[in-house]
C-alpha positions in Angstrom: -61.8 18.7 -10.7 -62.8 19.8 -7.2 -60.3 17.5 -5.5 -57.6 18.6 -7.9 -58.2 22.3 -7.0 -58.0 21.4 -3.3 -54.7 19.6 -3.8 -53.3 22.4 -5.9 -54.2 24.9 -3.3 -51.8 23.2 -0.9 -48.8 23.9 -3.1 -47.0 27.1 -3.9 -48.4 29.8 -6.2 -46.5 32.5 -8.0 -46.7 36.2 -7.5 -46.8 37.4 -11.1 -44.9 40.7 -10.5 -42.6 39.9 -7.7 -41.7 36.3 -8.9 -41.9 34.8 -5.5 -43.1 31.4 -4.2 -45.5 31.3 -1.2 -45.7 28.0 0.7 -48.8 27.1 2.6 -47.0 24.4 4.7 -44.2 24.6 7.3 -40.7 24.3 6.0 -37.3 24.3 7.8 -34.8 27.0 7.0 -31.1 27.4 7.4 -28.7 30.4 7.4 -25.7 31.0 5.3 -22.7 30.8 7.7 -19.0 31.2 7.6 -17.0 28.2 8.6 -13.4 27.4 8.8 -13.0 24.0 7.1 -10.7 22.0 4.9 -12.1 21.6 1.4 -12.3 17.9 0.5 -13.6 15.4 -2.1 -13.8 11.7 -2.1 -12.8 8.9 -4.5 -12.0 5.2 -4.3 -9.0 3.0 -4.9 -7.4 -0.4 -4.4 -4.3 -1.4 -2.5 -1.4 -2.6 -4.6 2.2 -3.7 -3.7 4.8 -1.1 -3.9 6.7 -2.1 -7.0 10.0 -1.0 -5.6 9.5 -3.6 -2.8 9.0 -6.6 -5.1 12.0 -8.9 -5.2 12.5 -11.7 -7.7 14.7 -14.6 -6.7 16.4 -15.8 -9.9 19.5 -17.9 -9.5 22.4 -17.2 -11.8 23.0 -20.9 -12.2 21.0 -24.0 -13.0 20.5 -26.8 -10.4 18.3 -29.1 -8.5 16.3 -28.6 -5.2 17.7 -30.7 -2.4 15.6 -29.3 0.4 12.8 -26.7 0.0 12.3 -24.5 3.1 10.0 -21.9 1.5 7.5 -24.6 0.7 4.2 -22.6 0.9 2.8 -19.7 -1.1 2.3 -16.5 0.9 4.6 -17.7 3.6 6.3 -14.8 5.5 10.1 -14.8 5.3 12.8 -12.6 6.7 15.8 -11.1 4.9 18.6 -13.6 4.7 16.3 -16.5 5.6 17.1 -19.9 3.9 14.6 -20.5 1.1 16.1 -23.7 -0.4 19.2 -25.8 -0.4 20.2 -26.8 -3.9 22.8 -28.8 -5.9 24.4 -27.1 -8.9 27.2 -28.7 -10.8 28.3 -25.2 -12.0 28.5 -23.9 -8.5 30.3 -27.0 -7.2 32.9 -26.6 -9.9 33.4 -22.9 -9.0 33.8 -23.9 -5.4 36.3 -26.5 -6.1 38.3 -24.1 -8.3 38.4 -21.6 -5.5 39.5 -24.3 -3.0 42.3 -25.5 -5.3 43.4 -21.9 -5.9 43.5 -21.4 -2.1 45.7 -24.5 -1.7 48.0 -23.4 -4.5 48.2 -19.8 -3.2 49.3 -21.0 0.2 52.7 -22.0 -1.3 52.6 -19.8 -4.5 51.0 -16.5 -3.4 49.1 -15.0 -6.3 46.5 -12.4 -5.1 45.2 -11.7 -8.6 44.4 -15.3 -9.4 42.8 -15.8 -6.0 40.7 -12.7 -6.4 39.5 -13.7 -9.8 38.3 -17.1 -8.7 36.6 -15.6 -5.6 34.9 -13.0 -7.8 33.4 -15.8 -9.9 31.7 -17.2 -6.9 30.3 -13.8 -5.9 29.0 -13.2 -9.4 27.1 -16.5 -9.1 25.5 -14.9 -6.0 27.0 -17.5 -3.7 26.4 -16.3 -0.1 29.5 -14.8 1.6 29.0 -17.3 4.5 29.6 -20.2 2.1 32.7 -18.6 0.6 34.1 -17.9 4.1 33.5 -21.5 5.1 35.6 -22.7 2.2 38.4 -20.5 3.4 38.0 -21.5 7.0 37.5 -25.3 6.6 39.5 -25.8 3.4 36.8 -27.9 1.9 33.6 -27.2 -0.1 30.0 -28.4 0.3 28.2 -30.1 -2.5 25.2 -27.9 -1.9 24.6 -24.2 -1.9 21.9 -22.0 -0.2 19.3 -19.7 -1.8 18.6 -16.9 0.7 15.8 -14.4 0.8 16.9 -11.0 -0.5 14.3 -9.1 1.6 11.6 -9.6 4.3 8.1 -10.1 3.0 5.6 -12.7 1.7 6.2 -15.3 -1.0 3.7 -14.2 -3.7 5.0 -16.6 -6.3 6.7 -20.0 -5.9 7.8 -21.7 -9.1 9.7 -24.7 -7.6 8.7 -27.7 -5.4 10.6 -30.5 -3.7 13.0 -32.2 -6.1 12.4 -29.6 -8.8 15.1 -28.6 -11.3 15.6 -25.0 -12.4 17.5 -23.2 -15.1 19.8 -20.2 -14.7 17.9 -16.9 -14.7 14.6 -18.6 -14.0 12.4 -16.8 -11.4 11.9 -19.3 -8.6 10.3 -17.0 -6.0 8.7 -13.6 -5.9 8.8 -11.9 -2.5 6.7 -8.8 -1.7 7.5 -6.5 1.2 4.3 -4.9 2.5 5.9 -2.4 5.0 4.7 0.2 2.5 2.0 -0.2 -0.1 0.4 1.8 -2.9 -3.2 2.8 -3.2 -4.2 3.7 -6.8 -7.1 6.2 -6.8 -9.4 7.2 -9.7 -9.5 10.9 -10.3 -11.9 12.5 -12.8 -10.9 15.4 -15.0 -13.1 17.9 -13.1 -11.3 16.9 -9.9 -7.8 17.8 -11.1 -7.9 21.4 -10.0 -8.8 20.4 -6.5 -6.2 17.6 -6.5 -3.4 20.2 -7.2 -4.3 22.0 -3.9 -4.8 18.8 -1.9 -2.2 18.1 0.8 -4.2 15.7 3.0 -5.1 12.1 2.0 -7.0 9.8 4.4 -8.0 6.2 3.7 -10.7 4.1 5.2 -11.6 0.5 4.4 -14.6 -1.7 5.3 -12.2 -4.0 7.2 -11.1 -1.6 9.9 -12.6 1.3 12.0 -9.3 3.1 11.9 -8.1 5.4 9.1 -4.7 5.6 7.4 -2.8 8.6 6.3 -1.3 8.6 2.8 1.2 10.6 0.8 0.7 11.7 -2.7 3.3 10.1 -5.0 2.3 10.5 -8.7 -0.6 11.2 -11.0 -0.2 8.9 -13.9 0.1 10.9 -17.2 -2.5 8.9 -19.0 -6.3 9.0 -19.0 -8.2 5.7 -18.8 -10.7 6.3 -21.6 -12.9 3.5 -20.5 -13.4 4.9 -17.0 -12.8 8.6 -18.1 -10.4 9.0 -15.1 -6.8 9.4 -14.3 -5.0 7.3 -11.7 -3.4 8.8 -8.7 -0.8 6.8 -6.8 -0.7 7.2 -3.0 2.0 5.7 -0.7 0.9 4.4 2.7 3.1 3.2 5.6 1.9 -0.3 6.5 4.2 -1.7 9.2 1.5 -3.8 10.7 0.5 -5.2 7.3 -3.1 -4.4 7.8 -3.5 -3.3 4.2 -3.3 -6.1 1.8 -3.1 -6.0 -2.0 -6.6 -6.0 -3.6 -8.4 -4.4 -0.7 -10.9 -1.6 -1.5 -10.3 1.8 0.0 -12.3 5.0 0.2 -10.1 8.0 -0.1 -10.8 11.6 1.2 -8.6 14.2 -0.2 -8.4 17.8 1.1 -6.5 21.0 1.5 -5.6 23.2 4.4 -8.4 24.9 6.4 -9.9 28.2 5.0 -12.9 30.3 5.7 -15.9 29.8 3.5 -19.6 30.9 3.3 -21.5 27.6 3.2 -24.9 26.0 3.0 -25.9 22.3 3.4 -26.0 20.5 0.1 -29.7 19.9 0.6 -30.4 23.7 0.4 -29.0 24.0 -3.1 -30.6 22.6 -6.2 -29.4 22.4 -9.8 -31.6 23.0 -12.8 -30.5 23.7 -16.4 -26.8 23.8 -15.5 -27.5 26.6 -12.9 -27.8 26.4 -9.1 -30.6 27.9 -7.0 -31.7 28.3 -3.4 -35.1 29.5 -2.0 -34.5 32.6 0.1 -36.8 33.6 2.9 -39.0 36.4 1.7 -40.4 39.5 3.4 -43.5 37.9 4.7 -44.0 34.6 6.6 -44.2 31.6 4.3 -42.8 33.5 1.3 -39.7 32.3 -0.5 -38.0 33.5 -3.6 -35.8 31.4 -5.9 -32.3 32.9 -6.1 -29.5 31.9 -8.5 -26.2 31.3 -6.8 -22.6 30.5 -7.8 -21.4 27.5 -5.8 -18.5 25.2 -5.4 -18.5 21.8 -3.7 -16.8 22.0 -0.3 -17.4 18.3 0.6 -20.1 15.7 -0.1 -22.4 17.4 2.4 -21.9 21.2 1.8 -21.5 23.9 -0.8 -19.3 27.0 -0.8 -21.4 30.0 -1.7 -19.3 32.1 -4.0 -22.0 34.6 -5.2 -25.6 35.4 -4.7 -25.9 35.3 -0.9 -24.3 36.9 2.2 -23.5 35.6 5.6 -26.7 35.3 7.7 -29.1 35.1 4.7 -31.8 32.6 5.4 -32.9 29.9 2.9 -35.0 26.8 2.8 -33.1 23.8 4.0 -34.7 21.3 1.6 -34.7 22.9 -1.9 -36.0 19.8 -3.6 -39.1 20.0 -1.5 -39.8 23.5 -2.8 -39.8 22.4 -6.5 -43.6 22.5 -6.8 -45.4 22.0 -10.1 -46.5 25.6 -10.6 -43.0 27.1 -10.3 -41.7 24.6 -12.8 -44.4 25.3 -15.3 -43.7 29.0 -15.1 -40.0 28.5 -15.5 -39.0 30.4 -12.4 -35.9 28.4 -11.9 
C-alpha cells in the first residue's frame, strides 16, 4: 500500500472545484499557431493501363503465320512495326481480283468497279503500302503483313510460329504506357475533402521522385467489401517508370489557406469528442479543454473551436491521460 501511494503521488490529481489536472513531472507544451498550408489527406492505389490506350490486333481474315516478328510477350513495338507476315487465301484472292481489275481497267476504264475492289482490300485491313505495290508492280504477293496499330508493349500474344488463326481472333494485345491510370480507394468520410482537392501527388517504393496526377473520375459505385469508392487518376508516363500493378501512395490536397493548427499529438479523442490539455494559471497546472477539430494532414489538426491563436497546450495529450482523471470522467 505504501508503494502504491508513492507511485500515485507522482501522477496528476484533480482539483474538485476548478476541475484542473496538476502534473508533478515536466511536460512539453506547444502553442496554437496560424499557418498557411494546403489541406491534404492520403490514400493508396495501384497503377493500371489506360483503357483508351489498349489495342487489340484482330485480323479480319483467317490465315497462317509465315514469319512471326513479334515473338515475345512484353516486347516493345512501334506504331506501324511489322508484327507478322501471314498467308491468307481470302486476302490473296482479293489481291488477285484487284490486280485483274487493274489490268481490265487499263483498256476498259471503269472507276466504280476499280474502287469497289480496292475498298474490299481496305476493309480487310490490308496495309496501304501493299495495295500501292500491286498498283505499281502489277503483281500481288502471296503474303500480307500485320502491322502494329500503336506504340506500346505486347501484353498478350495468342499466336506462335506456324500458327493458324481465324477471322476476328485476337492475336495480339498492345498496351501503350505513355499515360496510365492510378485507381485510388476513397472512404465515404473523405468525399467532402475530395470535392475540394485539386492537387494529387503520387509516390512509390520504387522511386524517390514523385509524380503529379490529374483527377479523372470517381466511380459511381461503392465497393461494399472495402467500404470505399474508387477514384481514377491519370498520370503522364512518357518514361514508362510506372508499370501496371505497382503500388502507389497518393496525397490529395487543396489550395493553401490559413488555419489555426496543433500537432496531432496534442489532441486526443475520447467518447467521440476531442480534447487538449491547456496550460493553467500556475506552473504545472493543466486543464482538459474540449475542442472542435478537423484533420489538416496526417500530422496536424485544424482547431475550429475552443482555442485561440497563442494558447498553450500540452504537446503529448496521451501522456496526460493519468488514471485519476479517467476515473473522475474529466474528459
